[in-house]
C-alpha positions as CSV (number, residue, x, y, z in Angstrom):
1,M,-1.5,43.8,74.8
2,F,0.8,41.6,73.5
3,F,4.7,41.8,73.6
4,G,6.8,41.0,70.7
5,L,10.6,41.1,69.6
6,F,9.3,43.4,67.1
7,G,7.1,46.0,68.2
8,K,7.6,49.4,69.8
9,K,5.8,49.3,73.6
10,D,5.3,51.3,76.4
11,F,6.9,51.8,79.5
12,R,4.9,49.5,81.4
13,H,5.3,46.7,78.7
14,Y,9.2,46.6,79.6
15,Q,8.2,47.2,83.5
16,N,6.1,44.2,83.4
17,Q,8.5,42.5,81.3
18,G,11.4,43.0,83.8
19,A,9.4,42.0,86.4
20,K,8.6,38.7,84.6
21,H,12.3,37.9,84.1
22,L,13.2,39.0,87.7
23,A,10.8,36.1,89.0
24,A,12.3,33.5,86.6
25,E,16.0,35.0,87.6
26,R,17.0,36.1,84.3
27,F,19.0,38.6,85.3
28,A,19.9,39.3,82.4
29,D,16.9,40.1,80.4
30,A,15.2,42.0,83.3
31,R,18.1,44.5,83.6
32,V,17.9,45.2,80.2
33,D,14.0,45.3,80.2
34,F,14.0,47.7,83.8
35,Q,16.3,50.0,81.1
36,E,13.9,50.1,78.6
37,A,11.0,50.8,81.0
38,L,12.9,53.8,82.7
39,R,13.9,55.3,79.6
40,L,10.6,55.5,78.3
41,C,8.9,56.4,81.9
42,P,7.5,59.7,81.7
43,A,9.0,62.7,83.5
44,D,5.6,62.9,85.7
45,A,5.4,59.6,86.6
46,A,7.8,59.8,89.9
47,Q,6.1,56.7,91.2
48,E,6.2,54.1,88.9
49,A,10.0,55.6,88.2
50,A,10.4,54.6,91.4
51,A,9.2,51.4,91.2
52,I,11.1,50.5,88.0
53,Q,14.5,51.2,89.6
54,E,13.5,49.2,92.2
55,G,13.4,46.7,89.7
56,L,16.4,47.5,88.2
57,D,18.8,47.6,91.3
58,H,18.0,44.4,92.3
59,A,18.4,42.7,89.0
60,C,21.9,44.6,88.6
61,D,22.7,43.2,92.4
62,R,21.6,39.6,91.5
63,L,24.0,39.7,88.6
64,G,26.8,41.7,90.6
65,E,26.2,38.6,92.9
66,L,26.4,36.0,90.1
67,N,29.7,37.5,88.8
68,L,31.2,37.4,92.3
69,Q,30.7,33.8,92.3
70,E,31.8,32.9,89.2
71,G,34.5,35.3,89.9
72,E,35.5,33.2,92.8
73,H,35.3,30.0,91.2
74,A,37.7,31.2,88.6
75,L,40.0,32.6,91.2
76,R,40.1,28.6,92.8
77,A,40.5,27.2,89.5
78,G,43.4,29.2,88.6
79,E,42.1,31.8,85.9
80,A,43.3,34.6,87.4
81,Q,42.2,37.2,84.6
82,K,38.9,35.4,84.1
83,A,38.5,36.3,88.0
84,Y,39.0,40.0,87.9
85,D,36.7,40.2,84.7
86,H,33.9,38.6,86.8
87,F,34.9,41.1,89.9
88,R,35.4,44.3,87.7
89,L,31.9,43.5,86.2
90,A,30.4,43.0,89.5
91,A,31.9,46.1,90.8
92,D,29.8,48.1,87.9
93,L,26.9,46.5,87.9
94,A,26.7,46.0,91.7
95,V,23.8,48.6,93.4
96,D,24.8,47.4,96.8
97,R,27.5,49.6,98.5
98,G,28.5,46.5,100.2
99,L,28.6,44.0,97.4
100,K,30.2,46.2,95.1
101,S,33.1,47.0,97.4
102,R,33.1,43.5,98.0
103,A,33.9,43.0,94.3
104,E,35.8,45.9,94.1
105,A,38.5,44.3,96.9
106,E,38.8,41.0,95.3
107,A,39.7,42.5,92.5
108,L,42.5,44.9,94.1
109,K,44.1,41.8,95.1
110,L,44.4,40.9,91.9
111,E,45.8,43.8,90.8
112,Q,48.4,44.3,93.3
113,P,51.7,42.4,93.2
114,A,52.6,39.2,95.7
115,P,54.5,40.6,98.4
116,A,57.9,38.9,98.4
117,A,57.6,39.5,102.4
118,A,55.8,41.4,104.5
119,P,55.9,45.1,104.6
120,A,56.4,47.4,106.9
121,A,53.5,49.3,107.9
122,G,54.4,52.5,106.8
123,A,55.1,51.2,103.7
124,A,51.9,48.9,102.8
125,A,49.6,52.0,104.0
126,G,51.8,54.5,101.1
127,A,51.1,51.7,98.8
128,G,47.5,51.6,98.4
129,A,47.2,54.6,96.0
130,G,49.4,53.0,93.2
131,A,48.7,49.6,93.7
132,G,46.6,48.9,90.4
133,A,49.2,50.8,88.2
134,A,52.2,48.8,89.6
135,A,53.0,45.7,87.0
136,A,52.0,42.5,88.5
137,P,55.0,39.6,88.6
138,A,54.1,36.7,86.5
139,G,52.0,34.3,88.5
140,V,48.6,32.8,89.2
141,G,47.4,34.9,91.6
142,N,48.1,38.3,89.9
143,Y,46.7,39.9,86.8
144,K,47.7,43.1,84.9
145,P,44.4,45.0,84.4
146,H,43.5,46.0,80.8
147,S,44.4,49.2,80.1
148,G,42.3,51.8,77.5
149,G,39.2,49.8,77.7
150,S,36.0,51.1,79.9
151,C,33.4,48.3,81.3
152,T,29.6,49.5,79.6
153,S,27.7,47.0,81.0
154,C,26.3,49.9,83.0
155,K,24.8,52.0,80.5
156,G,21.5,53.6,81.2
157,H,21.6,53.2,84.8
158,G,22.4,56.8,85.6
159,G,23.6,58.0,88.6
160,H,24.7,54.0,90.3
161,H,27.2,53.7,87.8
162,H,30.9,53.5,89.5
163,E,33.6,55.7,87.6
164,E,36.5,54.1,88.2
165,P,40.4,55.9,87.5
166,A,41.7,54.5,84.3
167,P,44.1,51.7,86.0
168,M,40.8,49.9,87.4
169,E,39.2,50.2,84.3
170,M,38.4,47.0,81.8
171,S,37.3,45.7,78.5
172,L,35.4,42.5,78.0
173,S,37.1,40.0,75.2
174,E,34.6,39.2,72.5
175,E,34.4,35.9,73.8
176,D,33.1,36.7,76.7
177,Q,30.9,39.2,76.0
178,F,29.7,36.8,73.5
179,Y,29.3,34.4,76.9
180,L,27.6,36.7,78.9
181,M,25.2,38.2,76.2
182,V,23.7,33.9,75.8
183,Q,22.9,33.1,79.1
184,P,19.5,34.4,79.2
185,L,18.3,32.0,76.3
186,P,15.4,29.8,77.1
187,G,16.1,26.4,77.4
188,D,19.6,24.8,76.1
189,L,20.5,27.4,73.7
190,P,23.3,29.5,75.7
191,G,24.8,25.9,75.0
192,R,24.2,26.2,71.9
193,Y,25.1,29.6,71.2
194,A,28.2,29.2,72.6
195,A,29.3,26.0,70.7
196,M,28.3,27.9,67.3
197,G,32.4,28.8,66.8
198,P,33.8,32.4,66.4
199,K,32.8,33.9,63.4
200,F,28.9,33.0,64.3
201,A,30.2,35.0,67.5
202,R,31.3,37.7,65.6
203,A,28.1,38.0,63.8
204,Y,26.3,37.7,67.0
205,L,28.1,40.8,68.8
206,L,27.8,42.8,65.4
207,I,23.9,42.6,65.4
208,H,24.0,43.5,68.9
209,E,25.9,46.7,68.0
210,G,23.2,47.6,65.4
211,N,25.4,46.0,62.5
212,D,23.2,43.9,60.6
213,R,24.4,44.3,57.3
214,D,28.1,43.0,58.1
215,A,26.7,40.5,60.7
216,F,24.3,39.1,57.4
217,T,27.3,38.8,55.2
218,I,29.0,36.5,57.9
219,L,25.5,34.4,58.5
220,Q,24.8,34.0,54.9
221,E,28.4,32.3,54.2
222,M,27.6,29.9,57.0
223,L,24.7,28.8,55.6
224,L,26.4,27.6,52.1
225,S,28.1,25.3,54.7
226,G,24.3,24.0,55.6
227,E,21.5,24.9,57.5
228,N,21.0,25.4,61.0
229,D,18.4,26.9,63.1
230,I,20.0,29.1,64.7
231,V,21.4,30.6,62.0
232,L,18.1,30.4,60.0
233,Y,16.3,32.2,63.5
234,E,19.3,35.2,63.5
235,V,19.2,35.7,59.6
236,A,14.9,36.0,60.1
237,L,15.3,38.3,62.8
238,I,17.8,40.6,60.3
239,M,14.9,40.2,57.4
240,F,12.7,41.2,59.6
241,R,14.3,44.6,60.5
242,G,14.7,45.4,57.2
243,G,11.5,44.8,56.6
244,Q,11.1,42.0,54.9
245,I,8.4,40.0,56.6
246,H,7.6,36.9,54.3
247,E,10.9,36.1,54.0
248,S,11.4,35.9,57.6
249,E,8.4,33.8,58.2
250,K,9.9,31.4,55.9
251,L,13.2,31.3,57.1
252,L,11.5,30.6,61.0
253,N,9.4,28.1,59.6
254,R,12.5,26.5,58.3
255,A,14.7,26.4,61.5
256,L,11.3,24.9,63.2
257,A,11.6,22.0,60.7
258,L,15.0,21.8,61.4
259,N,14.7,21.6,65.2
260,P,11.3,21.8,66.9
261,Q,12.5,22.5,70.0
262,N,14.2,25.9,69.1
263,A,12.1,27.9,71.6
264,A,13.3,30.6,70.2
265,V,11.9,29.9,67.2
266,Y,8.4,29.8,68.5
267,L,8.3,33.0,70.1
268,A,9.7,35.1,67.2
269,L,7.2,33.3,65.1
270,V,4.0,34.0,67.7
271,Q,5.1,37.5,67.6
272,L,5.5,38.0,64.1
273,Y,1.9,36.7,63.4
274,A,0.7,38.6,66.4
275,G,2.5,42.0,64.9
276,G,0.6,41.9,62.0
277,G,-2.6,40.6,63.5
278,A,-2.3,37.3,62.5
279,Y,-4.2,35.9,65.6
280,P,-5.2,32.6,64.7
281,Q,-1.8,31.6,62.9
282,A,0.0,33.2,66.7
283,M,-2.6,31.1,68.4
284,A,-1.9,27.8,67.0
285,V,2.2,28.0,67.4
286,V,1.7,29.1,71.1
287,E,-1.3,25.8,71.6
288,K,1.7,23.8,70.0
289,M,4.6,25.5,72.4
290,L,1.7,24.0,75.2
291,E,1.8,20.5,73.4
292,L,5.3,20.0,73.4
293,D,5.8,21.6,76.9
294,I,8.2,23.9,75.6
295,L,8.2,27.3,77.5
296,A,4.9,26.3,79.2
297,D,5.0,29.4,81.7
298,Q,5.8,31.8,78.9
299,A,3.0,30.1,76.1
300,Q,0.0,30.0,78.8
301,F,1.1,33.4,79.5
302,M,0.9,34.7,76.1
303,L,-1.8,33.0,75.0
304,G,-3.7,34.8,77.8
305,E,-2.6,37.7,75.7
306,L,-3.6,36.8,72.3
307,H,-7.3,35.9,73.5
308,E,-7.2,39.4,75.5
309,T,-6.5,41.0,72.2
310,T,-9.0,39.1,70.0
311,G,-11.6,39.9,72.7
312,N,-12.1,37.4,74.5
313,T,-11.5,38.3,78.1
314,E,-13.5,35.2,79.8
315,R,-11.2,32.9,77.9
316,A,-8.4,34.9,79.0
317,M,-9.0,35.2,82.6
318,E,-8.8,31.6,82.5
319,L,-5.5,30.8,81.4
320,W,-4.2,34.0,83.5
321,T,-5.8,31.9,86.6
322,K,-3.8,28.9,85.7
323,S,-0.7,30.8,85.0
324,L,-0.6,31.6,88.8
325,E,0.3,28.2,89.2
326,Y,3.5,29.2,87.6
327,P,6.3,31.3,89.7
328,S,7.9,33.0,86.9
329,V,4.8,34.5,85.4
330,A,2.3,34.6,88.4
331,R,2.9,38.2,89.0
332,S,1.9,39.1,86.1
333,A,-1.0,37.0,85.5
334,A,-2.1,39.4,88.9
335,E,-1.3,42.5,87.0
336,R,-3.5,41.3,84.5
337,L,-6.5,39.8,86.2
338,I,-6.7,42.6,88.7
339,P,-7.9,45.4,86.6
340,I,-10.5,42.9,85.2
341,L,-12.0,41.8,88.3
342,N,-12.1,45.1,89.8
343,G,-14.4,46.3,86.5
344,Q,-16.4,42.8,87.5
345,G,-16.4,44.4,91.4
346,R,-14.9,41.1,92.7
347,T,-13.4,43.4,95.2
348,D,-12.5,40.4,97.6
349,D,-10.5,38.5,94.7
350,V,-8.6,41.7,93.8
351,K,-7.7,41.6,97.6
352,F,-6.2,37.9,97.6
353,L,-4.2,38.4,94.3
354,T,-2.7,41.7,95.5
355,K,-1.8,39.9,99.2
356,K,-0.8,37.0,97.7
357,Y,1.3,38.3,94.3
358,L,1.9,41.3,94.3
359,K,3.3,42.0,97.8
360,G,0.6,43.8,99.0
361,C,1.6,47.0,95.9
362,C,-1.0,47.5,93.6
């Protein structure tokens, strides 16, 4: 069934989405989808839950690796606090014990005061337990940990969350939270969102905290000084969540008129139309995406979903067969094709797709 920003889906939808994002190296998106899939997965579906958990662990490890790399880069640039935040986030996200330990060790180095002279062996051995609480002297390589905060990035990850003593906890600044949250956006949107300024960043964080009302007030104020496709898009989603579907559609079309290259607006329009059963309009938007080469991989796959939903299985198969050429959606396309091919008795084709795209696992 067609996936959407707005509709409620079962665990298989989120599992498929997570796998697609994982293949496209959109690890933050993959993590969110796998977490939702795990939450919705029935208690008696142990095999499916294990597969979802495997995808979630992989996404978390890749995010951990990326944050570790960012921390090392920040450290080389002399940005100790930024480096510390990335190391702590890497330690919280990573499932792999070696990766987690490496990130924790890097963070611990920044918590410990730089030694004025080499300590005696006994003193060094006894200092470890209290190092995190010691006040680090002012210096490029030293950082005082945040107090009173806690990293919430692993909520929903179950037993893999690593509990730390209070001195090791951290709370990302709103600026860093916003930066991390916009990175998975398509195309040039991460950079454009980041350039929107602190007022927009605050509204964006409020939206993700579930506070549409206060975010709406901020965004409306921003629109008074001039229309912007990003602000219109975010207001449109708030309108939709408030049940104002037609107003949401108008705002999305206004955003698209301002910037015909905004991939997120196309996706929202497609999903709004499909969610309301307006499949011809949804198909027209997707075909426009293909014409302009906007997220061609996702557009190709979505068009197949739309045709399947309207009963045109043959056309859906043609589109998903073409989607096999895109690594980011090849697995999802194969997963859609296999049940249809099975129903047609084409076992050789099923075996080929399973071996090539599903690693031998149905």
